[in-house]
N, C-alpha and C positions, 0 to 999 in steps of 0.2 A: 504493500500500500504506500510505500515511500515515493513511488513514481507518479502518484496522483497529485496534480497541481491544485490543492484545495483553495488557496487564495484566489487564483484565477477563476475557478469554478464558482465560488461563492459570489465574487464581485460581478461576474458575468450574469449569473442567475438573478441576482438582485437588480442589476441594471436593466435587464430585459423585463422583469416584472414591473419595475417602476415605469418604464417606457409604455408598457401595456396599460398601466393604471392611468397615465397621462392621456393615452390614446382614447380610452373609453370615457374619460372625464371631459375632454376638450375637443377632440377631433372628430369623433365618430358621427357621421351624418345619416346613417341608415338605422332602421329599426333593429334593436338588439335581438338576435336569435342565437340559439345554441350553435348552429352551423357557422355563422359568421364569427362568433367568439372562438370556437375551436380552430377555425382557419387562421385567425389573427394570432392566437397563442401558438399554434403549431409553427407558423411562419417565423414569428419572433424567436422562439426557442430554437428553430432550425438555424437561424442566423447565429445565435449565441453558441450553439453546439458546434457549428462550423468554425467559428472564430477560436474556440477553445481547442478543437481538434487539429487545427493547423499548428498550434504551438506546443503540443505534447509529443512525447516520444513513444508512448505505448498506451494500451488500454483506451483507445480513442472512443469507442462506443460507450464504454462505461463512464468515461468522463463527460461525454455529451449528455448522457442520461442523468448524470448528477447535476448538470446545469438545470435541467428541467425539474429535478427533484428539489433543488434549492428554491426555485420559483414556487413550487407547491408548498413547501414549508413556510416560506415567507407569507404566502397568502393565508395559510391557516393561522399563523401567529397574528397577522393583522386583523383577521375576522374575529378572533377571540378577544383581542384588545378593544376592538371597536364596539362590541356588543356585551359589555360586562353586566349590564343591568338585566338583561333577558335570561341570563344563565347559560344553559347549554346551547351551542350552535349546531344546527342540523344541516348536514350537507346532503344535497339531493343528487339526482342522476347527472345534472349538468356539471356539478362540481367534479364528479369522477370522470366524465368524458373530457372535460377541459384539462384535468390532470394527466390523463393519458395522452392528450395532444401535446402537453408541455414536455413530458418525458420522452415521448416518441419523436417529437420534433428535434429535441436536443440530440438524441441518439442518431437519428438519420443525418442530421447536419454533420456530426462528428464522423460518421461512417463515410460520407461523401468527401470530407476533408482527407480522411485516410486514403481513399481511392485516388484522390488527386495527388497526394504525396507519393503513393506507390507508382503512379504513372510517371511522375517527374523523376523520382529516385527509386528505381525498382528494387534495389538491394538495401535500402535504409531500414533501420529497425523500427 
């Protein structure tokens, strides 16, 4: 586990999640649906996973998935802190689908970064 770039993963995951929060708060011009939310989250985490995947030496897919997982954990912490008076926070189907989009987008982005690196440097670790 020493070859995992934790600082890069956490900072990228948090940055992407904050960009998404700003996007849904200020920029979004369409009616919010689960499909558009999953697409936006998947695309943003794809970019984050790709950026992390370009800078690591091994375990690209794992580190890309960890970028998405960082976004998931950040969202859970924020929702728990924002609703303290209501008690327990209930996460529905949209929460789980969006989380799959986050983790999957990060993993796919890192996988494509690995494929690109292998194409450029076929014998690199």
